[in-house]
Every structure is written in structure tokens, then in C-alpha cells.
C-alpha positions as CSV (number, residue, x, y, z in Angstrom):
1,M,7.7,44.5,58.3
2,G,8.4,47.4,56.0
3,A,6.1,50.2,55.1
4,V,3.7,49.8,52.2
5,L,3.7,52.3,49.4
6,I,0.9,52.0,46.8
7,V,2.2,52.9,43.3
8,I,-0.3,53.8,40.6
9,P,1.2,53.9,37.2
10,A,-0.9,56.4,35.3
11,A,1.4,57.7,32.6
12,G,0.3,55.4,29.7
13,A,-1.0,56.7,26.4
14,S,-4.3,54.7,26.4
15,S,-3.4,53.8,22.9
16,R,-5.9,51.0,22.6
17,M,-8.8,53.3,23.5
18,G,-9.4,54.9,20.1
19,G,-8.5,58.4,21.2
20,R,-10.2,58.3,24.6
21,D,-8.3,58.4,27.9
22,K,-9.3,55.3,29.8
23,L,-8.2,56.8,33.1
24,L,-10.6,59.7,32.7
25,E,-13.5,57.5,31.7
26,E,-16.2,57.8,34.5
27,I,-17.8,55.3,36.8
28,D,-20.7,56.8,38.7
29,G,-19.6,60.2,37.7
30,T,-16.0,59.8,38.9
31,P,-12.9,59.4,36.7
32,I,-11.4,55.9,37.0
33,L,-8.1,57.4,38.1
34,A,-9.7,59.4,40.9
35,R,-11.8,56.5,42.0
36,Q,-8.9,54.1,42.2
37,T,-6.7,56.6,43.9
38,A,-9.4,57.3,46.5
39,R,-9.7,53.6,47.2
40,A,-5.9,53.4,47.6
41,L,-5.9,56.3,50.0
42,A,-8.6,54.7,52.0
43,T,-6.2,51.9,53.0
44,G,-4.2,54.4,55.1
45,A,-1.0,53.7,53.1
46,P,0.9,56.4,51.3
47,V,-0.1,56.6,47.6
48,F,2.3,57.5,44.8
49,V,0.8,58.3,41.3
50,A,3.1,58.5,38.4
51,L,1.6,60.8,35.7
52,S,2.8,61.7,32.3
53,H,3.7,65.4,32.0
54,D,1.8,65.7,28.7
55,R,-1.6,64.7,30.3
56,P,-2.5,67.5,32.7
57,D,-6.2,66.4,32.8
58,R,-5.1,63.3,34.8
59,A,-3.6,65.5,37.5
60,D,-6.7,67.7,37.4
61,A,-8.8,64.7,38.1
62,L,-7.0,64.1,41.3
63,T,-7.2,67.7,42.7
64,R,-10.1,67.0,45.0
65,L,-8.2,64.1,46.7
66,A,-5.6,66.5,48.3
67,S,-4.0,64.4,51.1
68,P,-0.7,64.4,52.8
69,A,-0.5,60.7,51.9
70,L,-0.8,61.4,48.2
71,T,2.3,62.1,46.1
72,L,2.0,63.0,42.4
73,T,5.0,63.0,40.1
74,A,5.4,63.6,36.4
75,I,7.4,61.2,34.3
76,D,8.0,60.6,30.6
77,G,5.2,58.2,29.8
78,R,7.0,57.2,26.6
79,E,9.4,55.3,28.7
80,G,6.7,52.8,29.6
81,M,5.5,51.3,32.9
82,A,9.1,50.7,34.0
83,A,9.6,54.5,34.4
84,A,6.6,54.6,36.8
85,L,8.0,51.6,38.8
86,R,11.4,53.2,39.0
87,A,9.9,56.5,40.2
88,G,7.9,54.5,42.8
89,A,11.0,52.7,44.0
90,R,12.8,56.0,44.5
91,Q,9.8,57.3,46.4
92,A,9.8,54.2,48.7
93,E,13.5,54.7,49.3
94,T,13.0,58.3,50.5
95,Q,10.2,57.2,52.8
96,G,12.5,54.8,54.6
97,P,11.3,51.8,56.7
98,A,8.2,51.9,58.9
99,G,9.1,52.9,62.4
């Protein structure tokens, strides 16, 4: 069985949120993006988060989660979710199969 890579597409514009950033909305005092990324890291699998270069607050929300299993990359969020999935696929290729 191959390795598992968790890809979190987090480059969207949150356009339906009326100006608020849904990934920075808090649950129990923690931004949703940080909460879900921490849950993904808890699986033990490597986690890849695709962020938009024009939303630095999202990267800032993940700073306390520093982990060798966490990779952040900036993409052009205007390209849509497909850009995040392509970046995740490239990351999976560089990791190679589980050994």
C-alpha cells in the first residue's frame, strides 16, 4: 500500500462569507484551518496545505503547528481548487512510495 498524504486546499477566497475568512473563523478559540490541520497531523500522515499567497493570515494561523510532517505551499488561489490538488499531487510524487 502506498503512503498517505493529506492535502488541505486552503487557498479559496471565502467569497460566500460576506467579507469574512471562513478558515480563520474560530471554534473554541482556534481558527478552523489550524484546528483541522492539527487533526490531520494527529493521524501521523504527512500533511500538505495549499495556501494562497495573498492571504498571509492563514499561514500565520498555522505557525504554532510547526512539524516536520507539515508542508505549506503558496499557490495562486484564483486558479481554483484544481491548483491545490495539482500541488498536492506534485508533493506526493516527491515523497515517493512508502517503504
